[in-house]
N, C-alpha and C positions, 0 to 999 in steps of 0.2 A: 591439444587441451580443449575440453568442451566448455563452452560458455553456457551458463545456466540462464534460462528465461523464466521470468516471474509473471504471475497471473494478476495483473492490475484489475481485471474485471471482478475477480473474487473480492478484492479490497473494496471495490465500489458496491458490490452486493452486501458485504458486511456492514459498510457504512449506512446504507439505506435500510437494511433490516433493523439496525440499532437506532435508527432515527436521527443520525448525525448529519449535519451539514458539513461541507468541506472546511468551512471556516472554523467549526468546532474541533474538527480533527487537527487542523493546523495549530490551533491554540493549545491542544492537548499534547502535541508531539514536538512543537517547535519547527515543524516543516512548513514552508510557505504554502498558501492555498494554490497558487499556480503550479507548484511542484506536485501537489497531491492530484491535481487535475491531470497533469502529464502522466503520472504513475497509473492512474485509473484508466487512462485512454491507451496505455501501452507504449507511450512515447518516452518513458523514462524507466530504465532498468538498473538503477543504481542500488547495489546490494545493501549498503548502509541505510538507505532510505526505506527499503522494504523491511529491514530488520526493525527499525524504529516503529514502523506501522504495524508489524506483526506483534510487537510488544504492546502497543497501544490496544490492539484488539484481543490480546490474550491468546494468541495462537502461535504455533511453532512456525518458524521460517520455512521449513520443509513443506508445509501445507500450501505454500504459494508458488512452489516450483512446478512449471509446466513440463510434462514429459515430452 
């Protein structure tokens, strides 16, 4: 069974391009700011967290999968 890896750096780029702070993303998603930091730095690969963040940014979950 292959484990998917998600691109936290892409989420960081999206956040910065859109002018959000991690605290604003946390407020908009219900995900804690420390968890967002972990995701963006690649230390958290929790699929449900990535799904919620993808929805927040209006992108497909598949756009976050690293080949």
